[in-house]
N, C-alpha and C positions, 0 to 999 in steps of 0.2 A: 527506603523504597518509595518510589513516586506513585501517584494514582494510576499512571499508565502501567507501571510494573505490576501493581495489584490487579488491574483489570485484565491483564494478559497472563497471569500466573497459572501454571498447570501443576496440579498436585498428583503425584504418583500414587496409584492405588495398588497396582501389581505390575508385573513385567508386561509392558506394552499398553497399559490402560491409565489414563490421566483424567481426573475430574477438573472441570473448568466452570467458571461462572461468567457468562457473557454479559457485558455491561451495557446498559441502555444509553450510557453517556456517549457511545460511539455510533448512535443511530443517525441516519440521514433521512429524516421525514418518515420513519417507520423501520425500513430495513437497516441492518447493521452494516457498517462500512466493510468492504471486502479486504482492505489492507489490514484493518484491525483484526479481522477473523484469521488472516494468515499469520499475524504476529502471535495469536493464541496458539495456533497449531504448531508454529515453529518453536515455541517454548518447550512443548512436549517432545518434539522431534530431536532437538538438541540435547535435552536431558537424557534421552534414550540412546544417544550416539556417543562413540568414543572421541568425536571431534567437537570443536568449539563453535563453529560458525555455519549457518545455513547458506551455502554458496549458490544453490540453484533450487528454485521452487516452482512447480507447476501445479496450479489448483484449478479444478473444475467445480463450478458452483451449481450443484444439482437442485438445491432448494434453499430458500432464504431462512436461516435460523432466526430465532427470536431471543431477546434478552432472557437470561435465566440459566439454570443448570444445563450442562452438556458434558460430553466426554470426547476425548481425543484418543483414538486407538492407533497404535504404531505397530506396523509389521516390518521388521528388518528384512531387507532383500539381499544385501551383500555389504561386507566391510573389507576394505583393503588397507594398504599402508598409508595412503594419502587421502582417501575419501570413503564415505559410507553412503549407502542408498537405502531409503525406506519409503513405505507407503503410509500415509497418514489419513485418517478418516475422522471428520467431525460428525459426531452422532448426537442427535437430540430426540428423545422419545423413541429410541430404538430405530430411528430412521437416519440414513446417511444424508447429510446436507452438503458436505464438501469432501471431495476426494483430492488428495495431493500426493505428488511424488517429490521427494526432498533429497537433495544431495548435501551432505555436510562434509566439511574439511576444516583445517585450521589455517587461517590467513596470517601472513607475516608482514611486517613493515619493511618493504623493499622498494628500491627505486625502479620504476617501470622501464622496460626495454623500449617501449613506444607508448605514447599517450596522445590521443587525438585532442585537438582543441575543442572547446564547447561548440555545440551546433548553433548557438545564438549568443550574442553579447547582451546580457541583461542590463537595463538601466540601474542606477544606484538605488539602494533601498529607499532613500529619501524621496525618490521620484515614483515609487510604486504605491499602490492604494489597496485598502482592504474592502471587502464586500460589506454592505450594510448588515448590521446584526439582524438575524432572522427573528420573526415573532415567536414568543415562547410556545404558542400552540402549534407551531409548524413541525415540531419534532426534530428539527435540525440540531440535535444536541452536539454533534461532532464539532461544530464551529467553536464551541467553548473550550474544546480540548486542545486546540492548536491555533497557531497564528499563520495566516497566509497574506502576503503582500504581493499584489498582482501587477504585472506589466500592463499598463492601461489599455493598449489596443486589444488585448485578449479578453476583456470583459465588456466590450461594447454591447454584447447581447443583453446585458442587464438593462440597457436603455432602449432596447429594440433596434440596435445598430450592430448586428454581428459582422465580423470581418469577412465572412464568406469562406474562410479557411478553417479546417478543424485544428485548433491550437489553444493552448493554455499554458501560461508561464507565471511562476510566482516564487517568492522566497518563503521558506517553511521553517518553523520550529514549534516545539511543544509549548502550550500555554504555561504549564508548570515548568520551572527551570529544570532542564534535563539535557545532558549531552547526548547527541544522537548515537545510537548503537544499531545493530542489525535489526532489532525488533521495531525501533522507531522508523528505520528505512522501509520496513514492510508496510507500515502505515503510510509513509510519505509517497511511495510509488502509486498509491491509489487515492491520494488526498485532493488532487485537483478536481474542479468541476469537469464533467465530461467534455472532451475537446469538441464533440459534435455540437455543443451549444454555440460555438463560434461559427459553425456552418449553418446555423439557423434553426436547429432542432431544440426542443425543450422537453422537460419531463424526466422522470427517473429512468436512467439508462442501465439496466441490470447487466453486470458482468457475467459472461458465460465461461470464459477461460482466461486465466492470467498467469503469465510466466515472468519471473523476475530473477535477476542475478545480483548477488552481492559481490562487488569487484574489489573493494578495499574497505577497511575500517575507517569511518569518518572522523575528521577532526571536530572539536567542539565548535559550536556556533551555528549560524543560519545554514540551511541547505538551499540549493537552487534547483527548482523543478522545471524542466523544459518538456512540455507535452505537445505532441503533434499526431496527426492521423493521415493516412494515405488514401483511404477509400471509404465513402459513405454510400451504401447501395442496398436496396431491397430490404431495408429495415435492420441492417447490420453496419457496424463501423469498427475500425481498429484504432487503438491508442498506444502510442509509444511514449515512454517517459525516461528521460535521462536525468540522473540526480548527481549534482556536484556538491562537494562539501565547502566549508568556508575557505579552504586553501585552493579551491578550484579543481580538485581532483575528481575524476569520475569514480563514484562509489557504488552506484546501482544503476541497473538498466531494467526496463520492464516493457512488456508488450501484452495487451489484452484484446480480446474480441468481445464485443458487447452489442446489445440490442439498442436501437434508437428509441428514445422515449416516445410515448404516445400522446403527450400533451403538455 
């Protein structure tokens, strides 16, 4: 079991109730990463389901949970021959922090009938760069749990030279050797810096709503994350992320609505 597996494990207490312990190692300057929190919830949802994979997840972030004990409560809604539906709630101190609707199914290794080409041709890994290591006191603990190598034009904001377009692109893998699985993908879809940074904004950009789809089980190796946005307006922005595995296959898609940071 990897450290990520341990940090996302859900222990069944009774039918529909799971104890979890939220890990401060996935904090981003204080708040916990939304993708990490989804992975925790999905562990419980899949355990409670007759199917193996979380193919669709919609999560609303009501309140930011803190590191420490919490519970995931699963309410089954319907189960059919090919899919099951459930409501999942992350609760801490008897307060709901995240509400999710999760569809589970079992994916098979098949050749696609149609597969669109990547939205962007990434440069080679050797031509991509990592962000500077954050200061220990910054609370950016998530950086130590994963590796991101960025397409250089998308991190011009770091030197005060944003591209002017909401975009972020990088290669991704866990820092501890681990083949990507659906739970790693849940983290990956929310692992990029907010695309609004490249449009000139800064500061923590809290996610309000995030939906992602598992499209295929990923091959071992680096993942490619392609992030973009369509509209930044009135303190809100959207972010879409396309995830490709090391074989170039589309394995996950995500869209979120978030608030523009305040500084």
